[in-house]
N, C-alpha and C positions, 0 to 999 in steps of 0.2 A: 448458581448460574454465573455469578460474577467471575469466578475462577475460570469458567469455560470461555467467557469473553476475553479475558486476559490471554488465554491460550490461543484463541483465534487471532488476536492482535499480534501476538508473538509470531505465529505462523505467517501471517500476512506480511509483517516486516521482514521476515526471513526471505520470502519470495521476492519482495522488492529489492532486497540486498542482492539476491541471486541475479535478478534482471540487470541491475546496475553493473555488476561484475561482468555480465555478458556484453554489455555495451563497451566496457573498458577493453575486453579481449578482442571483440570483433570490429569495433568502430574507433577504438583508441580514445574514447571519451571517458574522462574521469568524473567523479561526482561533482556537479556544478556548484558554484558559489552564489548563483542567482537562478531563480526558477525558469527563466527563459534562455539560459545559456545553451542548452542542447538545441533549442529551436533555432538559434542563431549560429550553430556550429557548421552549417553547410551540409549536414547529412540529409538524405531524403526524408520527407515528412512521414512516409510509410515505406516499409521494406522488410527484408528478412535479415536477421542477425547472423545466422549460421550459413556456412557454405552449402549445406544440403537443402536450404530453403524450408525449414520446418518451424522456425521460431519467428513468427510475424510480430512486428511492432508498428505502432502508430503514435507519433508525437501529437499532443493536443495541448492547447492552452499552456498551463504551467506544469504539465506532466506528460505521462506516457501510459499507453496500454500495451501490454505484451502478452502473447500467447505462448507461454512456456510449454514444454512437453507435459508438465503436470497440471496445467490449467491456466486460466486467465488471471492476470493481476493488473490493476489500474491504480496509478498513484499520481499525486501532485507533489512537486518539490516544495519544501518550506521556503520561507522568506530568504533564507541564506543557503538554499540548496539542500536542506535536510531531507532525508528519505524515510524517516520514521514517523511521519505524520499520517493521520487517517481521518476518516469521517464515517458517518453512519452508512451513506450510500456505497462507498467503496468496500466497506466490510461486508455489506449485504451481497454485493456483486461477487466478492471473493468467496463467501460462503456458498453461493449458488454455482459459480463457474470456475473457481480456482482450487477448491479442496473438497474432499469427501468427508473430512473429519468433523464437521460441525453441522450436521443436518438440522439441528434445532434452530439454527440462525438463518435458515432459508426462509423461515417465517419472519417477515419484516416486523410484525408487531412484537414478537418476542425479543428480537434483537433491539428494537427501539426501546422497549421497557428496561432491558438489562443495561443498555447504553446510558439511559437516563440515570439508572441507579449508580453506575460507575462514575458518572459526573457528579452526582449529589454526594457520594461518599468520598470524593477526592481521588479516586483511582485513576481518573483521566482528567485532563483539563484542556480547555479550548484556548488556543493562542490568539493573539490579536490578528493573525493572518489566516483565519478561517479553519485551519486544521486542528485536530486534537492530538494530544500526546499522552503517553503514560506518565504518571507522576513518579518522581524519584523515590518517594517514601515507600517503605516496605508495607505491603498490604496484608492484613490478617483476615482470613476467611473463616467464617463460622462453620 
């Protein structure tokens, strides 16, 4: 199951990257250097990114929620604007509303258990800034 969690995280991070690229294309925003940079950019708190009005976004706190055509993804920026951070709640939301590829993780208890295993084995680590990140070391799965 740990391998499946890593796949979920990879897909989640890919969708966050896609969303950030849409903000660059339609709003002229680049990846921030501070988690509140987009909030202070002057763009509306909520709106649509695309001219057709199909990709809704809502800025919140240190991050953003966006409804891509493929599903919902919500993230917080890291302390220096990183976009690869995650937490249990956001991964669960993504498994439920952002992808069809990980039905097993719609069960919060299963995800919570595998998440704890990933942390205890060193596959993920918690930063000082609340978010988790994948570890750089290569992970070997049994």
